[in-house]
C-alpha positions as CSV (number, residue, x, y, z in Angstrom):
1,M,24.0,3.1,-47.2
2,S,24.2,0.1,-44.8
3,D,27.4,-1.9,-44.4
4,A,25.6,-4.9,-45.7
5,C,24.5,-3.1,-48.9
6,S,28.0,-1.6,-49.4
7,K,29.5,-5.1,-49.5
8,K,27.3,-6.3,-52.4
9,H,29.3,-5.9,-55.6
10,I,27.4,-6.7,-58.8
11,I,29.3,-7.1,-62.1
12,L,27.2,-6.9,-65.3
13,V,28.5,-8.5,-68.5
14,H,26.9,-7.6,-71.9
15,G,26.1,-9.7,-74.8
16,A,27.4,-9.9,-78.4
17,C,27.7,-6.6,-80.4
18,H,26.7,-4.6,-77.3
19,G,28.6,-2.9,-74.6
20,A,28.4,-1.6,-71.0
21,W,25.9,1.0,-72.4
22,S,23.2,-1.6,-72.7
23,W,23.0,-1.8,-68.8
24,H,22.5,1.9,-68.2
25,K,19.0,1.7,-66.8
26,L,19.7,-1.3,-64.5
27,T,23.0,0.2,-63.4
28,T,21.3,3.4,-62.3
29,L,18.6,1.5,-60.4
30,L,21.1,-0.7,-58.6
31,I,23.4,2.2,-57.6
32,S,20.4,4.2,-56.4
33,A,19.5,1.2,-54.2
34,G,22.9,1.3,-52.6
35,H,24.8,-1.4,-54.5
36,R,28.2,-1.3,-56.0
37,V,28.0,-2.0,-59.7
38,T,30.8,-2.5,-62.2
39,V,30.0,-2.8,-65.9
40,P,33.0,-3.6,-68.1
41,D,33.2,-3.3,-71.8
42,L,34.5,-6.6,-73.2
43,A,37.4,-6.3,-75.7
44,A,36.5,-4.5,-78.9
45,S,33.1,-3.7,-77.5
46,G,31.4,-0.4,-76.3
47,V,34.1,2.2,-75.8
48,D,37.0,-0.3,-75.5
49,D,39.7,0.9,-77.9
50,R,40.6,-2.4,-79.3
51,R,39.1,-3.4,-82.7
52,F,37.6,-6.7,-83.7
53,P,40.7,-7.7,-85.9
54,D,42.8,-7.4,-82.7
55,L,41.0,-10.4,-81.2
56,R,42.5,-13.8,-81.7
57,N,40.4,-15.9,-79.4
58,F,37.7,-16.0,-76.7
59,A,40.2,-15.2,-73.9
60,D,41.2,-12.0,-75.7
61,Y,37.5,-11.0,-75.9
62,T,36.9,-11.8,-72.2
63,Q,40.2,-10.3,-70.9
64,P,38.6,-7.1,-69.4
65,L,36.4,-9.2,-67.2
66,L,39.2,-11.5,-66.2
67,D,41.4,-8.6,-65.4
68,L,38.6,-7.1,-63.3
69,L,38.2,-10.2,-61.2
70,R,41.9,-10.7,-60.8
71,S,42.1,-7.2,-59.3
72,L,39.5,-7.8,-56.6
73,P,40.7,-8.0,-53.0
74,P,41.3,-11.7,-51.9
75,D,38.3,-11.7,-49.5
76,E,35.7,-10.0,-51.9
77,R,33.0,-12.1,-53.6
78,V,30.7,-10.8,-56.3
79,I,27.5,-11.5,-58.1
80,L,28.4,-12.0,-61.7
81,V,25.6,-11.5,-64.3
82,G,26.0,-12.5,-67.9
83,H,23.5,-11.6,-70.6
84,S,23.0,-13.6,-73.8
85,L,26.5,-14.5,-75.2
86,G,27.8,-13.0,-71.9
87,G,26.9,-16.4,-70.4
88,H,30.0,-17.8,-72.0
89,N,32.1,-15.0,-70.6
90,I,31.0,-15.4,-67.1
91,A,31.3,-19.2,-67.4
92,L,35.0,-18.8,-68.3
93,A,35.4,-16.3,-65.4
94,M,33.7,-18.8,-63.0
95,N,36.0,-21.5,-64.1
96,K,39.1,-19.4,-63.5
97,F,38.0,-17.5,-60.3
98,P,35.4,-19.7,-58.5
99,E,36.5,-18.3,-55.1
100,K,35.7,-14.8,-56.1
101,I,32.1,-15.4,-57.3
102,A,29.2,-15.8,-54.9
103,A,26.8,-16.7,-57.7
104,G,26.9,-16.6,-61.5
105,V,23.6,-15.3,-62.9
106,F,22.6,-16.3,-66.5
107,L,20.2,-13.8,-67.8
108,S,18.5,-15.3,-70.9
109,A,22.1,-16.4,-71.6
110,F,24.0,-19.3,-73.1
111,M,24.9,-21.6,-70.2
112,P,27.5,-24.3,-71.0
113,D,27.9,-27.5,-69.0
114,S,31.0,-29.2,-67.6
115,V,30.7,-32.3,-69.7
116,N,30.8,-31.1,-73.3
117,P,32.8,-28.4,-75.1
118,P,31.3,-24.9,-74.4
119,A,29.8,-24.6,-77.9
120,H,27.6,-27.7,-77.2
121,V,24.8,-25.4,-76.2
122,Y,24.9,-23.8,-79.7
123,S,24.1,-27.1,-81.4
124,K,20.7,-27.3,-79.8
125,L,19.6,-23.7,-80.5
126,I,18.4,-23.9,-84.1
127,E,16.9,-27.4,-83.4
128,I,14.8,-26.1,-80.5
129,V,13.9,-22.8,-82.2
130,G,12.7,-24.8,-85.2
131,E,14.1,-22.5,-87.9
132,S,16.9,-22.7,-90.4
133,T,20.1,-20.9,-89.6
134,T,19.5,-18.3,-92.3
135,S,15.9,-17.5,-91.1
136,Y,17.0,-17.4,-87.5
137,W,19.8,-14.9,-88.0
138,L,17.9,-12.8,-90.5
139,D,20.1,-9.9,-91.7
140,T,23.0,-10.6,-89.3
141,E,26.3,-10.2,-91.2
142,F,28.9,-12.9,-90.7
143,G,32.6,-12.8,-91.6
144,T,32.9,-9.3,-92.9
145,V,35.4,-8.0,-90.4
146,G,38.9,-9.1,-89.5
147,D,41.3,-11.9,-90.6
148,K,39.2,-14.9,-91.6
149,E,42.3,-17.1,-91.7
150,K,43.7,-16.3,-88.3
151,G,40.9,-14.7,-86.3
152,P,37.4,-15.6,-85.2
153,L,34.4,-15.3,-87.6
154,S,32.8,-11.9,-87.1
155,M,29.1,-11.2,-86.5
156,L,27.2,-7.9,-86.7
157,F,23.5,-7.8,-86.0
158,G,21.3,-6.2,-88.7
159,P,18.2,-4.1,-88.2
160,K,15.7,-7.0,-88.6
161,F,17.5,-9.2,-86.1
162,M,17.8,-6.2,-83.7
163,A,14.1,-5.6,-83.9
164,K,13.6,-9.2,-82.8
165,L,16.0,-8.7,-79.9
166,Y,14.3,-5.5,-78.8
167,R,10.7,-6.5,-79.5
168,L,9.2,-5.2,-76.2
169,S,11.9,-2.6,-75.5
170,P,11.2,1.2,-76.0
171,P,11.8,2.2,-79.6
172,E,14.3,4.9,-78.6
173,D,16.5,2.1,-77.0
174,L,16.6,0.3,-80.3
175,T,17.5,3.5,-82.1
176,L,20.4,4.1,-79.7
177,A,21.6,0.5,-79.9
178,M,21.7,0.6,-83.7
179,S,24.2,3.5,-83.5
180,L,26.4,1.7,-81.0
181,L,26.7,-1.8,-82.3
182,R,30.2,-3.2,-82.9
183,P,31.2,-6.5,-84.5
184,A,31.5,-9.6,-82.2
185,S,31.7,-13.3,-82.6
186,L,30.2,-16.6,-81.4
187,F,33.7,-18.0,-81.4
188,M,32.0,-21.2,-82.7
189,E,35.1,-23.0,-84.0
190,E,37.2,-22.3,-80.9
191,L,34.4,-23.2,-78.4
192,S,33.6,-26.3,-80.3
193,S,37.1,-27.7,-79.8
194,A,37.7,-26.3,-76.3
195,P,37.8,-28.7,-73.3
196,P,34.7,-28.8,-71.0
197,L,34.7,-26.3,-68.1
198,S,35.9,-27.9,-64.9
199,K,33.9,-29.4,-62.1
200,S,36.3,-27.9,-59.5
201,G,36.0,-24.4,-61.0
202,Y,32.8,-23.7,-63.0
203,E,30.6,-26.4,-61.6
204,S,31.5,-25.4,-58.0
205,V,30.0,-21.9,-58.3
206,K,26.3,-21.4,-57.5
207,K,24.3,-20.7,-60.6
208,V,21.0,-18.8,-61.0
209,Y,19.1,-18.7,-64.3
210,I,16.7,-15.8,-65.0
211,V,14.2,-17.0,-67.7
212,C,12.9,-14.2,-70.0
213,A,9.6,-15.7,-71.1
214,K,8.9,-13.4,-74.1
215,D,12.4,-13.7,-75.6
216,E,12.1,-14.5,-79.3
217,V,15.8,-15.1,-79.8
218,I,16.9,-17.3,-76.9
219,I,13.4,-18.7,-76.6
220,E,12.0,-19.9,-73.3
221,S,12.0,-23.6,-74.3
222,Y,15.7,-23.4,-75.1
223,Q,16.4,-21.5,-71.9
224,R,14.7,-24.4,-70.0
225,W,16.7,-27.0,-71.9
226,M,19.9,-25.4,-70.7
227,I,18.6,-25.4,-67.2
228,E,17.9,-29.2,-67.5
229,N,21.3,-29.7,-69.1
230,T,23.2,-27.8,-66.4
231,P,21.5,-28.0,-63.0
232,V,21.3,-24.6,-61.3
233,T,20.8,-23.6,-57.7
234,E,17.8,-21.4,-58.5
235,V,15.6,-20.4,-61.4
236,K,13.8,-17.1,-61.6
237,E,11.3,-16.1,-64.2
238,M,10.4,-12.7,-65.8
239,K,7.1,-13.2,-67.6
240,D,7.1,-9.9,-69.5
241,A,10.7,-9.7,-70.5
242,D,12.0,-9.9,-74.0
243,H,15.7,-10.6,-74.9
244,M,16.7,-7.2,-73.4
245,P,15.2,-7.2,-69.9
246,M,17.6,-4.5,-68.8
247,L,15.8,-2.2,-71.2
248,S,12.3,-3.6,-71.5
249,T,11.7,-4.4,-67.8
250,P,14.5,-2.8,-65.8
251,K,12.7,-2.3,-62.5
252,Q,11.6,-6.0,-62.3
253,L,15.1,-7.1,-63.3
254,C,16.6,-4.8,-60.7
255,Q,14.5,-6.4,-58.0
256,C,15.4,-9.8,-59.2
257,I,19.2,-9.0,-59.1
258,M,18.9,-7.4,-55.6
259,D,17.1,-10.5,-54.3
260,I,19.9,-12.7,-55.6
261,A,22.5,-10.4,-54.1
262,D,20.8,-10.5,-50.7
263,K,20.6,-14.3,-50.8
264,Y,24.1,-15.2,-52.0
265,I,26.3,-12.5,-50.5
């Protein structure tokens, strides 16, 4: 392993209802290529021992990532990759620790701007997808876990919605995922009333968006709307990737992430 390679630290942040387990193929490929990879479970996700009712807000949910960045040496800078809802998590991290992040990578992910509340990007999703809220979410269950009065509205993907997420992924990956899902939240109410992310923090970090052209959940036209809404340093495209490129096209994604690491660190 070269010194240059050993200095490239990549942090992978999973999406809603998932955990660090969803990155297992990409993590293996990146480590084999000589990179340092850290894959945290967000709170009440994966094997994290907290439960969804323990979460009171988005900061609670993101805490493992924030703690990880806080623990880095002062001179270390990382590539931070967020998938799907993980785009909001890395945006918060970029806002708090801009000096620690060489580039924030949004992988078919929600990407807020620094003008509107973070949930502004949600408001356009159903409009651009062209479906009703019910038909879009299919059998996803909302509000069945936790304290509805004090905590965030829960969300747990159902088999039909998961099949849409994993449309081009190997069937065994979908089978595994169905056994590992845990409740999450969009934190819609909180992120709708939160102040915009700052220009001195979030906006100061270089952003790369990886478009997944065959994603049927965060569809390509919506991904490109977010890119227009929040200018990025670079756009990359994966033409054969569904919503789960780390499982459907892991080798192509690995090369894409390595190219980003080489360029920005």
